[in-house]
N, C-alpha and C positions, 0 to 999 in steps of 0.2 A: 222650332221643329224637333229637330234631334235628341235635343237635350229632353224632350218631353219621351220621346219613343225610348232613347236611351233609358230615361228612368222606369219608364213600362218593363222596357225586359228587364230589368235589374228585380224588380217588381214579383214580375212573373218566376223568375228562378229562385225565389225563396218560397212560393206558393208548394205544401208537399203534395199537393195531392196535383198541380200541375202536366200536362202531358204534354209530351213532346211530338213531332215527329220526325220518324225516322232518319240519320242522316246517311245519304246516300255517296258510294265510292263513284268513281268517273266511271266505274266500268260497268255499275249499275244506273245510271245515268244516260249512258251510249245506249242501252239498251231501253230506255225507257224512251229515249226517240223515237227508236224503232215503233214500236207501242203508241205513240202522240201522233205520229205521220201518217198510221194506219189507221188509227181512228176517226182521225181530221178526212180521209179520202174517204173512208164509211159516212162520214154526217155528209160530206158534199153529194154521197151519191144520191143518200135518205133526200138530201132539199132539190137535188135533178129531178127524182122520181116524182116529188109532190110537185113540183113545178107543171110537171106533164102532165100530169093531172088535172092540173086546176086549169091549164091554157085550154086542152082537150073539154072540161067540162062547157066551159063557157060556149062550145059549140053544140053543145047534146052529146058530148059521147063522153060518159060517164065508165071509170074504168076503178075497179075494185085498188086494193092498198096492196097486194101482194107483187113485187116488184113483177115477178120471170110473166104476170099477166098482162101488168103493164107495157113493158117493155112489144112483147108479141102482139097485143092489140093497137097499140101507138104504130109498129112498123106496118101495122095491117092497114092502117087507116091512112098512113103517110103519104100516099099517090093521091087518095080523092080529097087532102084540104085545100081550100082554094087558097091563092095568093101567098101572102109570105106568111100564112100559118104553114105550110110545107117546109119552107126554108128555117124556122125558129124549132117544129119540132126534127126535123132533120137533126139540127147543131144540135139537140140536146140529146139526143140520142146516141152522135157522137163522142159527145160528153162522157155519160152513163158506159159505150164502151171503154173510153179510156180511164176512165176510174177504174171500171171492173178491172185491167189489164193491171194500175198502179196496187189494187190491196192484194192482187193474186202473188203478184212480186214481192210485196211485204210480206205474203202468209208464208211464201218460200224461208225470207229472212229469219222470219219466228220458228220454223219449223228446225232452222237451222242451229240457231242460238240455244234452242230445248237438247237438242239431239247433243249437241257439244259439252253440255251439261249436265253434272251428275245431282247435283238437289233436284232441277228441273226431270231429269228421267226416274227420280224417284216419287217425282210431285204426281207425275204421271201415272202412276201405279193406281192412283185415287179415283174411285167412278167417278166419270164425269168432267173430271180435268186434263184436261189435252196441251198441244203445246204454247196455244195463246194463250192460258191459263195461269202453267206452270212458270212459265217465262216472265208474265207481267211479275206475278208473288213474290217470285227470287229478286227480280230486279227494283220491289216495289219494298223489299223488308229485309233483304238478305238472307240471312241467318234466323231471323224471327228472336233474336236476343232483347229487343228493345221493348217484348211485351214476354210478362211473367208466366202467361199461361194462353192457351188456348180459348178463353172465354174472353180474356182482353183483346185480342186479335180481332175477334169474331165482331165484337161493340165497339172496337176500332173500324170497320169497315161498315157497321152501323146494321148490324144483321141481327141482334138482340131486342127484344121489346123495350120500348121508352118505360118507366115507371115513373107512378104518380101518386103522391101520398097525400090524402087525407084524413083528418081524425084520428092518425095513429092509422091507418090502414093504407097498405101499398098495392097498388093497380097496376096492371099490366097495359099496355096499348100496344098501338102498332111499331113496325121496327124504325128506328131513329134517322136511319139511311144518311148517317154520319158519316166520313168520310169519302174515300175514293169512291166515285162510283163505278168508273172503267171496272175496277176490280171487281163492285161488289156486283155489278150488272154479269162480269164473265163468269161468276161463281151461280147467276140466277139461271142463265144459261144452261151450263154447266147440269144444274140439279132438275132443269126440266128435263134433258133428255137420259137421265138418271129414269124418273119417274115414269116416263113414257115408254122405259125398255121393263119397266120392273115387273109388270104382269106376264112377262115372257120366261123372268127368272126364278129362282130357290131360295141364293143366298141370302144370308141373314138380312142385308143392307136392304136386298129388293124385299121380302118378305116385311120388314119393317114400315118402310113405305108406304106400302098396299094397305098395311094396317091402320096405320098413321092418317092416309087418304080417306079414309072412311070413316073417322072419326072425327077429324078437325076440317076436311074439303082436301080440295086441289090446290089452291096457293099459299093458303098456310104448309101445306107439305112441303112443296118449291121452298121456299123460304126457310123450313128447319132442312134439309138435305142442304142447302147451299151452305147455312152456319155449318151444320156437321164438318160439312169437307175444309173449311176454313180452319176450325181448331183443329183436324187431322191435319192439312197442311201446315199448321201452326208446329204440329210434332213431329211431322215429320224433319223440318227444316232445323228446330232446333235441339232437338233428340239422336237427328243423323238415322244410323244404322240400327241402333239404341230400340228405333222406335219400330214395333211389328205389324203392318196391315191389318186391320182384321180382317178373317176369311168372311 
């Protein structure tokens, strides 16, 4: 088995178009630990919320998806729940509170990481990029020198459309969603915030986002903003102070 694996690695290395995962330093790995732990706690909290909704629905109490509403309504119905139902939902609400505290603690860790890092501070000047996204990008790709251009970085994140060729004609499809889903999700969330605030601003990016949304729709615009931020993030990391952020 090991001989076949070694042969496959040797074969991959000789391929001219083979892509490789950027090698991370111990410093980067330690920061990624913080992000991975926080991500796990967020997923646990989401699962707990869904468990509360599922259990209460069996009693005829149907709650919406919004976490704040689930928390409030579950606590409101708690005393009226029969038998062991009260104990179970009470424990799940306590678990949610515990996870809230852990997530808040890790948010403070991430904010401290971003504040002390010069590259993170430059990235946070981009619209829609906060401490979580900035520190995740730096921890994931370092100075960005493993990518030759911003588009290659966006493609590595899965934020470019897939290409399909038939009969000599190239067609563009949905985004590939390749690469790290966590980092891609952070950029998408930041793009949603940029588009939501674009109506109140008159800078070049906001005007472009509004016009694109009118032509191509809400979600395509969000993906376009995320891809644009990915390209600018690469430029910030790879070129440093030489890259001037657009006004």
